[in-house]
N, C-alpha and C positions, 0 to 999 in steps of 0.2 A: 353134653351133646344134645343136639336138637331131636325132635320127634321124627323118627324115620320108620318107614315100613317097606317091606319088600313086595314086589309085584312081578310075577312071572309074565314076561312080555314076549309075544311071538311076532317076529318081524320077517318080512321077506328077506332072503339072503342078501340081495343086492342093496337093500336099505340098510341093513346092519353093517355091511362092508363099507358103504359110503359114510355112515355115521362114524365108524371106527377110523377111517382115513381122515375125515375132517376133524375129529377129536384129537388125533395125533398132531395134525397141523396146528391146532389151537393149544396144544400142550396140556391137554386134560384127558381124563379117562372117558371111555365110551359111555359109561354109566352117568357121569357128570354131564356130558354133552347131551344125552337124551333127556336127562332130568331138566336141564336148562331149556331145551327145545319145548318140552311140555309146559314149563312155566311161562315161556314167552307166548305160546299159543293161548294159554289161559288168560294172560294179561291182555292180549289182543282182543279176544272175545268179550272180556269184561269192559274194555274201553269202548268197543263198538256198542254194547248195550248201554253204557253210560251216555255216550253221545246221542244215541237214538232217543233216550229218555229226555235229554236236554233239548233236543230238537222239537219235541212235543210242546215245550213251553216257550219256544223262541218266537219273537215278534219279527216275522219276515219283513214287514214294512220298514221297521227300524233298521234291520240288518241291510236291506237293499239301499236304504237311504245313506248308510255309512259307506257302502261299496260304491255308490254312484255320486258321492259328494264331489263338488268341484275340485279340480286339481288332483284327483285320484289317478294313479297310474292306470293305463289301459291293461287289462288282463293279458297274460301271455296266451298264445293260441292253445286251446284245450282247457283253459282255466275259466272260461266264461260260465255264467250261471245258465242252467238248463232253460231253454225257451227264449234265450236272448241272443 
């Protein structure tokens, strides 16, 4: 078995009820549902940190040259680069 620990968690009643309902729809336990939600949040925050670090090293001139190369499709509305 993997390393597990217990953690007493206080949730607002409506949050726990929603989690329990969604867990049931997903065919899993409330505990597993909440555990997965926390894992997804951790992954999201780590990804944001990773991409922020990568952006520090990005060559924006090369990036824009790729985006603006001839025969590139026009961005969809809302996908334009800031300031363009």
